[in-house]
ZADO-871308 format. One record per atom (N, C-alpha, C, O): residue in three letters; x negated, y, z negated. Coordinates in steps of 0.001 Angstrom, whole numbers, plus 500000, padded with zeros to 6 digits. Atoms other than C-alpha are relative to their C-alpha. Example, Ala and Ser with C-alpha at 12.3 -4.5 7.8 and 13.67 -1.06 7.14 Angstrom:
ALA499110498810500000/ALA487700495500492200/ALA499100501200500000/ALA498064501181499335/SER500820498810500060/SER486330498940492860/SER500770501090499270/SER500261502198499101/
// end
This chain:
UNK500825499611498857/UNK277325750947613666/UNK500851500627501108/UNK500465501634501701/UNK499108499444498982/UNK280233751523616068/UNK500496501394499607/UNK500619502279500454/UNK499554498680500471/UNK281455754420613919/UNK498904501046500201/UNK499182502166500629/UNK501121499067499821/UNK277996756033613990/UNK499791500319501478/UNK499585501476501846/UNK500138499779498560/UNK277703755543617752/UNK501120500904500515/UNK500887501772501356/UNK498878499167499586/UNK281159757071618172/UNK499808501447499595/UNK500052502354500390/UNK500191498633500493/UNK280337760111616033/UNK498919500729500790/UNK499153501821501308/UNK501112499326499334/UNK276958760908617582/UNK500221500073501514/UNK499790501028502161/UNK499685499962498577/UNK278171760003621084/UNK500942501138500332/UNK500733501846501317/UNK499057498901499771/UNK281101762432620830/UNK499302501349499848/UNK499507502250500661/UNK500730498743500185/UNK278849765180619455/UNK499062500257501189/UNK498912501394501636/UNK500935499834498902/UNK276352764538622245/UNK500657500397501306/UNK500031501040502149/UNK499294499710498745/UNK278983764843624982/UNK500883501247499896/UNK501601501568500844/UNK499192498789500157/UNK280634767999623602/UNK499745501066501072/UNK500675501782501443/UNK500178498990498942/UNK278950770206626248/UNK500950499809501180/UNK501426500786501758/UNK499089500261498883/UNK281089768500628903/UNK501383500553499695/UNK502027501154500555/UNK498669499515500386/UNK284257769328626963/UNK500052501522500006/UNK500976502113500565/UNK499945498542500105/UNK283374772942626243/UNK499751500691501338/UNK500191501824501536/UNK500144499445498651/UNK282289773527629842/UNK501366500116500684/UNK501583501017501494/UNK498660499945499429/UNK285921772777630766/UNK500767501232499516/UNK501744501651500136/UNK499351498817500572/UNK286878775765628588/UNK499153501255500221/UNK499203502189499421/UNK500911498878499765/UNK284345778161630130/UNK500726501323500161/UNK500144502381499921/UNK499261498755499790/UNK287089780685630910/UNK500560500582498700/UNK501076501699498692/UNK499475499549501289/UNK288074780968627230/UNK498845500539499157/UNK497787499915499081/UNK501040499391500825/UNK286080783271624930/UNK499617499074498849/UNK500496498442498261/UNK500450500915501049/UNK283947781330622387/UNK500714500190498664/UNK501026499208497989/UNK499343499780501290/UNK285584782997619365/UNK501426499458500029/UNK501910498942499022/UNK498663500582499923/UNK289029781986620623/UNK499931498479499961/UNK500759497841499310/UNK500157501455500032/UNK287830778419621237/UNK499832499522498558/UNK500474498560498136/UNK500239500399501389/UNK286552778222617655/UNK501234500244499142/UNK501551499434498271/UNK498782499714500762/UNK289698779849616268/UNK501061498931500250/UNK501701498455499312/UNK499055501068499675/UNK291888777337618106/UNK499537498682499376/UNK500345497897498878/UNK500585501217500582/UNK289545774581616936/UNK500326499912498514/UNK500652498838498009/UNK499710499966501440/UNK290073775645613318/UNK501467499653499735/UNK501768498824498877/UNK498558500200500238/UNK293882775733613550/UNK500393498552500248/UNK501044497931499408/UNK499597501365499661/UNK294288772381615285/UNK499282498969499141/UNK499829497900498871/UNK500700500892500927/UNK291642770771613063/UNK500732499928498668/UNK500893498852498092/UNK499290499965501285/UNK293528771897609961/UNK501253499131500053/UNK501508498356499132/UNK498783500805499883/UNK296772770346611192/UNK499682498507499992/UNK500385497721499357/UNK500372501406499948/UNK295024767060611940/UNK499481499516498645/UNK499832498424498197/UNK500546500381501306/UNK293125767009608627/UNK501114499833498975/UNK501127498860498220/UNK498885500100500941/UNK296289767689606633/UNK500830498751500280/UNK501302498091499355/UNK499261501210499646/UNK298033764911608559/UNK499298498737499526/UNK499928497828498986/UNK500774501180500421/UNK295227762420607873/UNK500013499864498483/UNK500230498773497956/UNK500022500055501463/UNK294985763340604189/UNK501366499618499436/UNK501446498876498457/UNK498652500362500450/UNK298776763097603787/UNK500240498502500190/UNK500782497835499309/UNK499814501428499726/UNK298791759649605416/UNK499194499139499034/UNK499626498050498656/UNK500869500766500902/UNK295941758516603148/UNK500221500369498532/UNK499494499912497650/UNK499717499517501358/UNK297455760200600075/UNK498749500629499367/UNK498403500365498215/UNK501241499383500459/UNK294304762286599787/UNK500083501499499840/UNK499056502178499814/UNK499866498551500169/UNK295752765774599349/UNK499570500466498616/UNK499222501632498433/UNK500365499633501374/UNK294979765705595622/UNK498608500591499893/UNK498463501687499352/UNK501349499425500073/UNK291178766181595946/UNK499874501335500726/UNK499125502210500292/UNK500048498719499273/UNK291741768959598512/UNK500570501124499148/UNK499959502186499026/UNK499370498976500830/UNK294108770877596242/UNK499164500296498760/UNK499052501448498341/UNK500844499804501181/UNK291837770321593232/UNK498781500848500333/UNK498420501750499577/UNK501174499230499595/UNK288804771647595111/UNK500370501449500305/UNK499611502368499999/UNK499570498655499644/UNK290777774639596377/UNK500293500850498762/UNK500162502074498795/UNK499681499265501237/UNK291788775564592806/UNK498780500189499096/UNK498820501001498171/UNK501189499957500851/UNK288314775067591304/UNK499003501011500561/UNK498441500800501636/UNK500881498938499505/UNK286218778229591642/UNK498559499513500151/UNK497818500026500990/UNK501357500520499898/UNK283016776228591083/UNK499791499225501302/UNK498662499095501774/UNK500076500693498720/UNK283804774253594237/UNK500369500927501152/UNK499816500817502246/UNK499504499138498931/UNK285610776961596209/UNK498917500943500518/UNK498824501179501723/UNK501035499042499587/UNK282669779405596232/UNK498960499358500921/UNK498691499897501995/UNK500947500603499051/UNK280085777016597712/UNK500649499540501297/UNK500020499608502353/UNK499322500418498776/UNK282666775669600178/UNK500308501195500897/UNK500375501050502118/UNK499860498788499188/UNK283300779256601295/UNK498688500278500745/UNK498695500702501901/UNK501301499841499344/UNK279559779446602012/UNK499805499002501119/UNK499333499365502196/UNK500145501007498944/UNK279579776168603946/UNK500951500285501164/UNK500612500025502318/UNK499064499622498929/UNK282658777368605881/UNK499398501103500871/UNK499547501081502093/UNK500648498921499247/UNK280732780511606882/UNK498930499442500936/UNK498856499822502105/UNK501089500549499189/UNK277737778490608099/UNK500532499140501142/UNK500010499214502255/UNK499484500848498924/UNK279814775964610068/UNK500722500853501050/UNK500712500525502237/UNK499370499077499049/UNK281795778843611622/UNK498966500646500913/UNK499169500731502124/UNK501090499419499208/UNK278561780526612746/UNK499462498961500978/UNK499206499267502142/UNK500523501082499165/UNK277331777174614075/UNK500911499725501188/UNK500434499586502314/UNK499041500298498933/UNK280506776522616092/UNK500010501093501069/UNK499963500802502264/UNK499948498893499032/UNK280629779986617688/UNK498722500038500835/UNK498775500209502053/UNK501279499980499287/UNK276923779885618578/UNK499918498868501017/UNK499456499061502141/UNK500082501164499113/UNK277215776401620072/UNK500891500176501228/UNK500446499955502355/UNK499079499828498867/UNK280272777141622222/UNK499478501087500936/UNK499521500928502156/UNK500542498914499171/UNK278717780411623425/UNK498810499507500816/UNK498715499799502009/UNK501204500453499292/UNK275420778724624321/UNK500346499037501128/UNK499757499112502207/UNK499603500948498947/UNK277122775900626265/UNK500610500742501176/UNK500268500469502327/UNK499291499300498927/UNK279339778276628238/UNK499177501085500679/UNK499603501683501668/UNK500918499057499346/UNK276397780550629015/UNK498752499289500528/UNK497696499898500697/UNK501050500798499350/UNK274247777727630452/UNK498716499913499184/UNK497616500027499724/UNK501158500189500875/UNK271957777246627445/UNK500149498687499223/UNK499905498642498017/UNK499801501304500652/UNK272708773558626720/UNK498678499456499467/UNK498644498869498385/UNK501313500492500448/UNK268989772710626481/UNK499576500701498715/UNK499077500055497793/UNK500339499263501221/UNK268421775459623905/UNK500841499511498818/UNK500347499415497695/UNK499133500522501056/UNK271409774138621931/UNK499514498634499526/UNK499498498357498326/UNK500484501330500397/UNK270043770587622007/UNK498738500106499155/UNK498553499332498217/UNK501210499807500799/UNK266699771843620691/UNK500351500322498557/UNK499685499858497631/UNK499586499665501359/UNK268521773303617697/UNK500313498769499175/UNK499979498712497991/UNK499636501206500740/UNK269842769872616748/UNK498849499013499907/UNK498861498145499034/UNK501231500756500201/UNK266450768237617345/UNK499234500551498799/UNK498618499798498045/UNK500707499357501106/UNK265021770746614870/UNK500702499778498656/UNK500063499797497604/UNK499208500045501227/UNK267823770271612346/UNK499471499024498943/UNK499379499412497778/UNK500506500902501041/UNK266429767130610597/UNK498740500520499321/UNK498550500333498119/UNK501236499471500578/UNK263068768837610123/UNK500281501204499098/UNK499615501389498079/UNK499600498891500873/UNK264739771967608727/UNK500605499443498708/UNK500399500001497631/UNK499439500639501195/UNK266652769669606356/UNK498900499588499032/UNK499024499761497820/UNK501128500418500839/UNK263349768291605103/UNK499377501208499301/UNK499076501163498108/UNK500582498787500583/UNK261954771799604587/UNK500866500546498868/UNK500351500960497829/UNK499104499540501059/UNK265039772803602601/UNK499957499063498798/UNK500048499508497653/UNK500105500957501098/UNK264754769615600563/UNK498781500280499136/UNK498835500167497912/UNK501224499689500740/UNK261214770571599607/UNK500133501315499239/UNK499788501396498060/UNK499951498664500593/UNK261901774253598935/UNK501107500147498955/UNK500912500793497925/UNK498839499792500874/UNK265333774005597285/UNK500180498857499009/UNK500397499086497819/UNK499751501167500858/UNK265669770453595936/UNK498723499434499386/UNK498772498462498633/UNK501302500400500553/UNK261935770099595092/UNK499652498548500316/UNK499066497847499490/UNK500343501359499582/UNK261609766845597030/UNK498535499958500430/UNK497978500965500867/UNK501405500179499633/UNK258121765444597699/UNK499895499404501402/UNK500706498568501802/UNK500231500504498651/UNK256765764793601186/UNK498822499025500016/UNK497821499219499326/UNK501117500901499761/UNK254619761853602255/UNK499097500581501088/UNK499501501494501807/UNK500962499441499041/UNK251541762470604424/UNK500532499939501432/UNK500376500890502197/UNK499472500138498637/UNK253228761153607575/UNK501074501037500272/UNK501183501540501390/UNK498960498989499828/UNK256137763526607004/UNK499390501383500198/UNK499861502165501024/UNK500682498711499849/UNK253794766495606588/UNK499428500129501408/UNK499546501182502035/UNK500559499982498648/UNK252037765563609848/UNK501096500196501039/UNK500931500972501980/UNK498882499884499057/UNK255378765169611661/UNK500524501426500053/UNK500782501951501136/UNK499480498637500055/UNK256580768586610512/UNK499002500982500610/UNK499396501934501282/UNK501022499114499427/UNK253262770221611459/UNK500018499942501529/UNK499911500973502193/UNK499961500160498540/UNK253456768794615006/UNK501249500674500573/UNK501178501386501575/UNK498762499381499516/UNK257096769850615407/UNK499942501524499889/UNK500475502227500748/UNK500145498554500169/UNK256253773333614081/UNK499167500593501132/UNK499457501684501623/UNK500795499560498853/UNK253585773638616768/UNK500870500061501251/UNK500745500984502056/UNK499074499990498871/UNK256277772707619311/UNK500907501216499986/UNK501162501816501029/UNK499144498819500123/UNK258525775468618000/UNK499218501268500341/UNK499752502182500970/UNK500825498826499694/UNK255646777960618227/UNK499816500154501504/UNK499857501267502028/UNK500128499948498541/UNK255130777043621884/UNK501318500450500631/UNK501329501249501568/UNK498689499589499501/UNK258873777378622485/UNK500205501497499807/UNK500754502174500675/UNK499854498571500269/UNK258776780816620873/UNK499261500829501039/UNK499735501883501463/UNK500786499261499011/UNK256076781890623307/UNK500561499845501411/UNK500452500752502236/UNK499565500294498630/UNK257681780264626360/UNK501449500381500272/UNK501821500607501423/UNK498564499754499781/UNK261383780966625811/UNK500564500899498912/UNK501487500521498190/UNK499572499072501050/UNK261812783975623569/UNK501473500365500126/UNK502139500611499120/UNK498625499531499797/UNK265168784844625109/UNK501037499014499467/UNK502149499416499126/UNK499023500990500489/UNK266832781581624012/UNK499592499361498679/UNK500327498530498147/UNK500457500611501255/UNK264815780702620901/UNK500991500249498866/UNK501183499391498004/UNK499079499670501095/UNK267355782460618677/UNK501162499008499938/UNK501675498723498856/UNK498907500973499982/UNK270029779966619793/UNK499599498748499228/UNK500331498283498354/UNK500477501220500647/UNK267968776951618711/UNK499822500198498505/UNK500240499361497705/UNK500257499740501418/UNK266906778530615423/UNK501295500206499233/UNK501457499670498137/UNK498740499726500691/UNK270388779781614529/UNK500817498717499819/UNK501406498507498759/UNK499270501261500114/UNK271976776375615263/UNK499360499099498946/UNK500053498498498125/UNK500691500871500962/UNK269311774515613281/UNK500191500493498570/UNK500485499700497676/UNK499889499453501354/UNK269448776859610274/UNK501428499941499475/UNK501654499575498322/UNK498611499973500470/UNK273237777189610130/UNK500473498595499624/UNK501149498422498609/UNK499556501353500322/UNK273802773417610247/UNK499225499424498818/UNK499771498647498034/UNK500797500472501141/UNK270959772748607795/UNK500534500570498691/UNK500669499838497710/UNK499454499405501222/UNK272345775214605234/UNK501398499463499706/UNK501776499301498546/UNK498695500640500186/UNK275813773762605811/UNK499830498651499312/UNK500527498348498344/UNK500227501314500592/UNK274474770281605042/UNK499488500085498580/UNK499869499274497736/UNK500533499835501348/UNK272559771513601991/UNK501109500331499010/UNK501172499749497926/UNK498900499626500901/UNK275637773144600467/UNK500928498822499767/UNK501350498571498638/UNK499111501155500157/UNK277778770077601160/UNK499364498913499141/UNK500058498231498387/UNK500713500993500808/UNK275111767831599604/UNK500054500358498522/UNK500121499473497668/UNK500037499550501392/UNK275098769939596427/UNK501388500237499418/UNK501520500574498241/UNK498626499746500463/UNK278901770256596207/UNK500741498671499856/UNK500975497993500856/UNK499366501303500238/UNK280652767237594599/UNK501470499965500426/UNK502367500111499597/UNK498632500053499482/UNK283725766953596841/UNK500028498958501117/UNK499082498896501902/UNK499909500993498922/UNK284905764089599138/UNK499912500664501374/UNK500359501799501541/UNK500232499387498674/UNK284008764661602830/UNK501244500604500635/UNK501219501754501073/UNK498798499490499334/UNK287548765009604187/UNK500628501146499230/UNK501098502116499824/UNK499450498916500826/UNK288736767130601264/UNK499163501266500171/UNK499710502364500272/UNK500868498846499805/UNK285695769396601663/UNK500217500656501350/UNK500269501881501456/UNK499732499456498662/UNK286306769769605385/UNK501345500714500028/UNK501496501752500672/UNK498687499359500062/UNK289946770551604638/UNK499943501365499341/UNK500569502314499814/UNK500135498706500692/UNK289005773315602193/UNK499288501011500894/UNK499715502161500993/UNK500724499104499094/UNK286488774800604642/UNK500918500507501118/UNK500900501687501469/UNK499100499615498911/UNK289101774783607394/UNK501086500952499495/UNK501457501898500189/UNK499012499093500593/UNK291682776390605090/UNK499417501399499798/UNK500107502398500000/UNK500653498705500209/UNK289178779152604280/UNK499865500756501321/UNK500045501973501373/UNK500186499361498695/UNK288537779803607982/UNK501323500348500682/UNK501365501221501548/UNK498724499849499299/UNK292222779615608972/UNK500548501436500017/UNK500977501881501081/UNK499474498624499933/UNK293309783183607938/UNK499257500866501015/UNK499874501669501715/UNK500783499219499035/UNK290466784672610003/UNK500327499563501431/UNK500449500391502334/UNK499652500506498670/UNK291283782403612954/UNK501384500484500420/UNK501575500912501559/UNK498644499548499689/UNK294982783274612773/UNK500040501485500303/UNK500707501915501245/UNK500014498549499789/UNK294288787002612482/UNK499435500326501382/UNK499960501186502089/UNK500601499737498683/UNK292043786893615560/UNK500944499590501122/UNK501080500311502110/UNK499089500470498955/UNK294553784862617585/UNK501225500902500116/UNK501716501139501220/UNK498867499071499965/UNK297407787196616611/UNK499600501306500679/UNK500377501882501440/UNK500497498779499356/UNK295298790183617654/UNK499879499785501511/UNK500274500644502299/UNK500117500315498578/UNK294507788496620985/UNK501368499954500669/UNK501558500476501767/UNK498657500133499444/UNK298169787680621523/UNK500657501365500178/UNK501331501617501177/UNK499407498665499928/UNK299215791256620790/UNK499414500819501142/UNK500064501723501669/UNK500655499254498919/UNK296743792496623390/UNK500007499230501323/UNK499305499591502268/UNK499833500746498756/UNK297718789921626010/UNK498785499224500451/UNK498641498935501638/UNK501228500674499578/UNK294378788120625936/UNK499880498564499558/UNK498837497947499774/UNK500104501365500513/UNK295187784758624366/UNK500137498989501138/UNK500957499163502039/UNK500010501006498932/UNK294505781688626520/UNK501015498890499760/UNK501484498266500712/UNK499037501053500309/UNK296826779270624709/UNK501343500320500662/UNK501902501398500458/UNK498714499806499344/UNK299963778844626816/UNK499913500587501391/UNK500923500685502089/UNK500117499426498645/UNK298531780406629985/UNK500229498924501063/UNK500841499180502099/UNK499689501150499140/UNK298574776985631637/UNK499842498727499186/UNK499169498720498156/UNK499961501249500765/UNK299076773387630520/UNK498606499413499804/UNK498308498861498745/UNK501342500568500049/UNK295486772349631290/UNK499192500597498838/UNK498650499864498011/UNK500759499319501053/UNK293845774952629025/UNK500640499757498640/UNK499933499538497655/UNK499298500188501268/UNK296509774555626330/UNK499694498637499394/UNK499401498544498202/UNK500275501337500520/UNK295992770799626008/UNK498538499831499613/UNK498234499119498656/UNK501409500052500387/UNK292220771213625955/UNK499771500679498651/UNK499027500167497816/UNK500142499291501275/UNK292481773741623120/UNK500579499184498850/UNK500002499145497763/UNK499418500858501035/UNK294773771419621167/UNK499069498815499709/UNK498872498435498555/UNK500903501150500162/UNK292369768507621788/UNK498729500374499254/UNK498077499503498677/UNK501219499581500699/UNK289513770588620342/UNK500079499695498510/UNK499054499469497867/UNK499844500349501407/UNK290958769927616893/UNK499606498563499737/UNK498912498275498762/UNK500350501415500153/UNK290654766168617340/UNK498506499792500214/UNK497881499000499508/UNK501425500168499727/UNK287151766511618813/UNK499127500627498911/UNK497921500387498869/UNK500708499489501173/UNK286169768443615682/UNK500091499007498851/UNK499102498746498167/UNK499739500814501186/UNK287712766083613139/UNK499571498547500163/UNK498976497980499247/UNK500265501433499821/UNK287305762580614627/UNK498520499646499793/UNK498235498689499072/UNK501398500361500254/UNK283462762602614771/UNK499619500098498523/UNK498832499289498033/UNK500312499861501422/UNK283324763828611157/UNK500559498833499197/UNK499916498365498257/UNK499420501169500679/UNK285654761018610034/UNK499162498759500296/UNK498864497980499391/UNK500842501139499637/UNK283589758450611968/UNK498655500064499287/UNK498138499043498833/UNK501274499840500691/UNK280404759880610466/UNK500122499617498522/UNK499246498947497976/UNK499786500342501409/UNK281833759585606936/UNK500103498484499824/UNK499571497938498857/UNK499899501459500050/UNK282717755924607636/UNK498620499358500134/UNK498280498437499392/UNK501324500563499759/UNK279220755219608968/UNK499064500238498820/UNK498325499342498412/UNK500879499660501115/UNK277444757019606124/UNK500280499138498779/UNK499385498884497972/UNK499617500834501138/UNK279356754872603631/UNK499470498577500134/UNK499302497886499129/UNK500331501407499764/UNK278224751584605252/UNK498583499747500497/UNK498056498651500305/UNK501314500210499401/UNK274862752106606983/UNK498891500556499112/UNK499116501519498379/UNK501152499422500703/UNK271394752641605446/UNK499676501382500563/UNK499901501643501744/UNK500319498645499566/UNK270226756256605601/UNK498928500002501079/UNK498933500864501958/UNK501043500057498971/UNK267168755219607648/UNK500614499752501375/UNK500181500333502370/UNK499318500281498729/UNK269480753820610344/UNK500723501241500501/UNK500636501587501679/UNK499302498769499616/UNK271614756961610327/UNK499015501068500459/UNK499282501804501409/UNK501006499006499651/UNK268477759101610449/UNK499486499826501410/UNK499249500808502113/UNK500441500243498637/UNK267343757412613654/UNK501108500300501007/UNK500852500863502071/UNK498895499862499063/UNK270785757471615256/UNK500413501450500220/UNK501047501765501227/UNK499549498616499861/UNK271292761204614673/UNK499359500696501197/UNK499857501725501653/UNK500654499390498845/UNK268893761954617541/UNK500730499677501298/UNK500409500238502346/UNK499204500307498813/UNK271416760410619963/UNK500740501239500495/UNK500796501485501700/UNK499191498839499602/UNK273537763597619936/UNK499181501048500760/UNK499559501404501876/UNK500748499006499215/UNK270860766149620921/UNK499367499422501256/UNK499158500149502227/UNK500548500613498786/UNK269364763648623392/UNK501038500031501118/UNK500714500355502260/UNK498939499946498995/UNK272711763397625186/UNK500245501436500454/UNK500470501682501639/UNK499820498595499628/UNK273095767189625073/UNK498891500446500952/UNK499144501135501941/UNK501138499652499146/UNK269618767579626566/UNK500191499443501406/UNK499969500147502390/UNK499788500630498694/UNK270435765116629373/UNK501128500693500768/UNK501050500850501987/UNK498910499250499347/UNK273699766969630078/UNK499466501294500609/UNK499780501629501751/UNK500524498729499511/UNK271829770260630400/UNK499139499845501236/UNK499233500644502168/UNK500938500174498887/UNK269177768893632762/UNK500681499399501223/UNK500535499909502334/UNK499512500778498859/UNK271102766412634918/UNK501426500368500442/UNK501749500248501624/UNK498642499631499596/UNK274736767591634839/UNK500099501460500415/UNK500820501796501355/UNK499815498567499776/UNK274292771358634773/UNK498764500682500600/UNK498733501903500753/UNK501132499484499228/UNK270913771758636482/UNK499189501074499310/UNK498600501916499988/UNK500828499016500692/UNK269219773820633764/UNK498522499661500207/UNK498132498494500170/UNK501414500195499693/UNK265525774301634491/UNK499164499956498731/UNK499424500675497766/UNK500955500096501099/UNK262717773294632149/UNK498687500644500423/UNK498101500256501434/UNK501314499417499735/UNK259626775504632067/UNK498926499066499437/UNK499229498150498672/UNK501105500808500524/UNK256187774005631367/UNK499895500158498478/UNK499608499199497761/UNK500055499779501449/UNK256264775604627922/UNK501084499230499267/UNK500838498661498203/UNK498916500752500624/UNK259634774062627134/UNK499711498501499989/UNK499988497822499001/UNK500328501423499950/UNK258455770618628282/UNK498952499644498945/UNK499065498621498271/UNK501019500245501023/UNK255364770872626065/UNK500606500076498605/UNK500272499281497727/UNK499349499833501293/UNK257518772082623183/UNK500843498774499648/UNK500749498246498539/UNK499164501175500247/UNK260019769233623532/UNK499146498763499730/UNK499488497948498873/UNK500871501160500202/UNK257172766691623794/UNK499460499977498571/UNK499438498925497931/UNK500539499934501362/UNK255661767882620507/UNK501091499769498957/UNK500871499071497967/UNK498901500181500954/UNK259025768056618733/UNK500428498537499964/UNK500657497982498890/UNK499641501424499960/UNK259921764539619918/UNK498932499139499326/UNK499261498177498633/UNK501072500743500670/UNK256512763273618771/UNK500130500118498492/UNK499989499134497766/UNK499791499808501430/UNK257124764813615362/UNK501179499203499475/UNK501108498616498394/UNK498815500758500414/UNK260578763236615191/UNK499724498498499976/UNK500184497797499076/UNK500335501428499964/UNK259207759804616202/UNK499152499621498784/UNK499392498591498153/UNK500831500272501182/UNK256540759985613478/UNK500832500029498727/UNK500688499178497850/UNK499166499866501200/UNK259082761147610925/UNK500943498809499865/UNK501072498233498785/UNK499059501120500038/UNK261631758465611861/UNK499278498692499714/UNK499769497862498950/UNK500767501227500248/UNK258961755743611948/UNK499602499861498548/UNK499670498771497980/UNK500352500038501428/UNK257790756680608460/UNK501218499664499149/UNK501110498900498190/UNK498780500274500768/UNK261390756636607183/UNK500379498521500073/UNK500776497928499070/UNK499660501416499836/UNK261986753149608612/UNK499021499125499224/UNK499425498164498571/UNK501014500780500714/UNK258700751829607195/UNK500244500010498502/UNK500188498967497850/UNK499763499883501433/UNK259452753132603721/UNK501289499271499596/UNK501343498626498548/UNK498733500680500305/UNK263049751834603860/UNK499813498483499963/UNK500353497808499087/UNK500271501455499982/UNK261822748330604798/UNK499190499578498795/UNK499451498536498195/UNK500834500331501154/UNK259185748397602080/UNK500834499970498721/UNK500668499089497878/UNK499156499961501191/UNK261767749389599478/UNK500975498818499960/UNK501283498285498894/UNK499041501099499948/UNK264181746710600681/UNK499337498662499683/UNK499957497779499090/UNK500704501264500207/UNK261527743962600562/UNK499336499898498630/UNK498979498810498179/UNK500670500036501310/UNK260030744993597217/UNK500901499363498961/UNK502120499518499044/UNK499162500634501028/UNK261216743004594164/UNK500678501038499130/UNK500120502098498848/UNK499236499061500819/UNK263902744649592045/UNK499372500146498630/UNK499877500898497797/
// end
């Protein structure tokens, strides 16, 4: 439980961290994030003697191709998120992660041929109505929410279908992104635009971005191994809730009437969906084997 709270709490408070890097271009932030994450991941895997699965996955074309796809989606997600936070669209970003569980369900139905219960269908219909209202009320920022939700959902789908340990998979994804990150940083450096080294404050924040990328994922992997999925499913709403509160109360972002109605419907859909998941989990746990 503490690991799950740590993971979702850190993800929920990321806007505060990235606001501190508002003077750094989002692509550089993500590039630095990739480099420092790779160093930390390699260090952790070396300490745990877990480099074998990483090297095996990197050499296996059947694993490397889907992990290249997941690396692309997580890269898009990171750049979009950092850009949205630093351009005062924290609320739109939080909406993307509220939508993400429902997009996961839709992908499960369409791609994995999973069946939906009636309560789940109702929850998705209500949340879809909320998205439609958001589309009408906030067309200028809707793309942020949709892009974040879709990119993270497709990332999760690929990782679910790819048989590789979490840390090894993250290591391969980071290795795939590293040449592009290095090339961009070298280009920036050659043109005098790189932020790393300009002052100690920014430099240490950029280095810390690697830990803030890797630590929540490690905590999440620990939690997923020990907690029921229904519990994790409820706790995942902590992150976008904290992001939403940051946008409204820390950074003074305004909510229109359409956005408030949209969030109310999406939250209602999430409550119905989560309640159904808990009910079914309890029923399965209490039923005789």
